PASETOR-833428 format. One record per residue: residue in one letter; x, y, z of N, C-alpha, C in turn. Coordinates in steps of 0.02 Angstrom, whole numbers, padded with zeros to 5 digits, always signed. Layout:
N
aXYZXYZXYZ ...
END
This chain:
76
m+00583+00814+00632+00600+00827+00564+00543+00887+00559 n+00563+00930+00538+00531+01001+00501+00498+01000+00446 p+00450+01043+00443+00390+01032+00375+00421+01027+00325 r+00465+01062+00308+00515+01045+00238+00538+00992+00244 q+00568+00952+00273+00598+00880+00292+00528+00834+00248 l+00479+00852+00279+00416+00808+00281+00385+00804+00205 i+00372+00853+00174+00375+00891+00125+00394+00855+00059 a+00492+00863+00089+00518+00830+00036+00520+00764+00036 r+00509+00721+00092+00507+00666+00095+00447+00635+00064 a+00388+00654+00077+00326+00645+00033+00322+00644-00058 r+00374+00716-00073+00371+00720-00148+00408+00659-00178 s+00458+00609-00120+00507+00571-00152+00481+00501-00157 r+00402+00496-00130+00383+00425-00150+00376+00429-00209 v+00365+00347-00238+00344+00338-00323+00306+00313-00331 e+00243+00329-00353+00169+00313-00361+00168+00266-00406 a+00132+00192-00414+00133+00132-00455+00083+00178-00510 s+00083+00150-00578+00051+00179-00650-00019+00162-00614 p-00074+00168-00635-00151+00166-00634-00164+00075-00646 e-00115+00057-00711-00123+00000-00720-00104-00043-00686 e-00032-00021-00663+00011-00068-00605-00030-00074-00541 r-00087-00014-00516-00117-00027-00468-00176-00069-00470 l-00230-00054-00508-00258-00104-00526-00253-00175-00530 r-00193-00209-00567-00168-00257-00565-00132-00289-00494 r-00113-00243-00458-00104-00258-00378-00166-00276-00357 l-00222-00231-00360-00277-00242-00334-00313-00295-00347 q-00323-00328-00400-00361-00390-00419-00306-00438-00394 i-00260-00443-00387-00205-00510-00354-00241-00496-00303 c-00241-00438-00260-00254-00438-00172-00318-00459-00186 e-00376-00440-00210-00438-00455-00217-00457-00532-00205 q-00398-00593-00233-00403-00647-00253-00374-00688-00189 c-00327-00659-00152-00297-00675-00109-00348-00696-00033 p-00311-00758-00002-00339-00785+00060-00310-00724+00103 h-00264-00685+00108-00245-00661+00157-00274-00580+00157 a-00329-00568+00110-00362-00511+00123-00396-00516+00177 i-00414-00454+00214-00461-00465+00248-00504-00382+00256 v-00562-00382+00299-00584-00319+00290-00589-00288+00384 t-00571-00233+00386-00579-00219+00466-00617-00144+00461 r-00649-00137+00508-00682-00085+00530-00634-00040+00563 i-00630+00027+00553-00590+00071+00564-00622+00133+00561 a-00629+00170+00634-00673+00232+00629-00741+00229+00593 g-00785+00181+00589-00851+00188+00580-00818+00177+00490 r-00769+00148+00494-00769+00138+00384-00751+00060+00377 d-00763+00022+00342-00736-00037+00325-00666-00035+00271 v-00613-00071+00290-00547-00043+00262-00530-00132+00238 a-00511-00135+00173-00483-00189+00154-00392-00179+00170 r-00376-00242+00202-00315-00237+00250-00282-00319+00205 c-00208-00298+00209-00174-00360+00202-00160-00384+00271 g-00174-00450+00266-00185-00496+00325-00121-00506+00355 s-00065-00517+00305-00008-00555+00315+00031-00501+00346 c+00025-00420+00322+00088-00361+00356+00040-00291+00389 g-00042-00317+00376-00091-00268+00425-00087-00198+00368 c-00062-00194+00324-00076-00128+00278-00126-00138+00258 p-00167-00060+00253-00222-00051+00190-00215-00059+00122 l-00248-00113+00085-00228-00123+00024-00237-00049-00037 a-00275-00003-00018-00269+00045-00039-00216+00093-00052 s-00168+00093+00009-00098+00120+00004-00044+00075-00018 r-00069+00030-00002-00004-00032-00001+00019-00047-00079 t-00060-00033-00118-00060-00034-00176-00031+00007-00239 r-00044+00098-00199-00027+00144-00223+00045+00147-00239 f+00072+00156-00193+00153+00148-00203+00193+00094-00236 k+00266+00114-00279+00310+00080-00286+00366+00062-00241 r+00365+00146-00217+00438+00136-00164+00423+00191-00112 i+00429+00180-00059+00415+00232-00003+00469+00244+00061 p+00515+00329+00044+00579+00319+00084+00560+00301+00146 g+00632+00258+00172+00626+00258+00244+00609+00168+00251 y+00562+00169+00178+00538+00075+00173+00562+00037+00134 g+00576+00094+00055+00623+00041+00000+00547+00037-00038 e+00570-00014-00078+00524-00048-00136+00456-00076-00084 v+00402-00073-00121+00336-00100-00082+00338-00162-00125 h+00320-00220-00097+00293-00283-00126+00259-00319-00086 c+00213-00353-00133+00191-00398-00066+00201-00458-00026 p+00195-00450+00037+00216-00494+00085+00236-00556+00065 e+00175-00588+00019+00168-00639+00003+00198-00676-00066 g+00234-00631-00092+00274-00634-00168+00230-00617-00225 k+00175-00610-00221+00125-00620-00269+00144-00573-00318 w+00154-00496-00311+00173-00448-00337+00237-00410-00325 
END
C-alpha cells in the first residue's frame, strides 16, 4: 500500500461522537471482561473478549477493512 492509499484509508474511518464514546466507555468500565495489561511500561485498558484497547475500540463507529465497530459481547 502506498502513502496515499494509507492516508485515504485513515480518512475513511468514522469516529463516534464524544457522547457515544463516553457511553461506550462507561459500559466497558462495568463489564467483567474489561482487563488491564502492561504494554511498553504503561497500563492499558483492554477488552478481554477481543483483546482490543478500549481507548481505540470505543473511539470509532466504522473502520475500513473491519466494518462497523461493536462490543463483542453485544453490550453496545
